[in-house]
N, C-alpha and C positions, 0 to 999 in steps of 0.2 A: 711399781706396784700395780697390779691389776685387781679390779674389784669384781666379785661375783655376787649378785643380789637376787633376791626372790627365791622361789622354789628350785631345788636341785633334785629332781625326781625323774622317774622313767619318762614322764611326759615332757620335761623341759630340757633334759640333757642334750638331745639332738640339736637344739638351738644354741646351747652353750658350746658344743663341739665346733660350731662354725667359727668360734673365736679362739680355737685351739692354738693357732700360731701366735696370737697376741699373748695368750695366757702362759704358754710355755716360755716365751721370751722375757716374761716379767721376773724380777728378782723375788718378789713375794706375792702370794695370792691372798688377798683380803677376803675372808669368808664371813665377816661380821654381819653382812647384810643378808645372809642365807636364812630364810624363814622356815624352810622345811627341807628335809633330806631323807632319802631312802637308799637302798642298796645300789641304785643306779648312780648316786653321788659318789660312792666309794669306787665303783667301776670307772667313772669319769676321771676321778683324781688319779687312779692307777694308769689310765690311758695317757693322761697328761705327763705322768712320770715317765712312761715308756717313750713317749715322743721327745721328752727332754733328755732322756738318757741318764737320768740320775734323780736324786731326791728333789722334791718340791719344798719350798718354804711356805708354810701356811700360817696365817694370822687370823685370830678372831673366830675360829671355827665354833659354831654353836654346840651346845651340849649334846643335842640329838646326833649330830654328825660325829662328834668325838666318841660317843657311845658305839656307833656303827664301826668306826675305825678299830676300836678295842674288840668288839664282837668278832669281826672278821680277821683280827690279829694282823692288821696291815700297818699299824702305826709306825713300826720300825722302818717301813719303806718311805715314809713321809716325814718331814721335819717341821717342828713347830718353831716358827720364827721368834716366838716370845720366850724361848728357852725352855 
């Protein structure tokens, strides 16, 4: 399991991309520590999915991020590890 914490925004995604190899290799991405998300978070998760070559297992995504996934209709491309 890999943990992503803090803001996941246009200003912080570049720093998180530096960990892409680690994040893509993890079985589950724990997003429970994400405090703020914007559309860059969605793009970031889709980029991780592309690099992985398949769905990501997400856990603990905050409501703000869940809402963005629904708004952009990309939830089917990602998998909720919690069922």
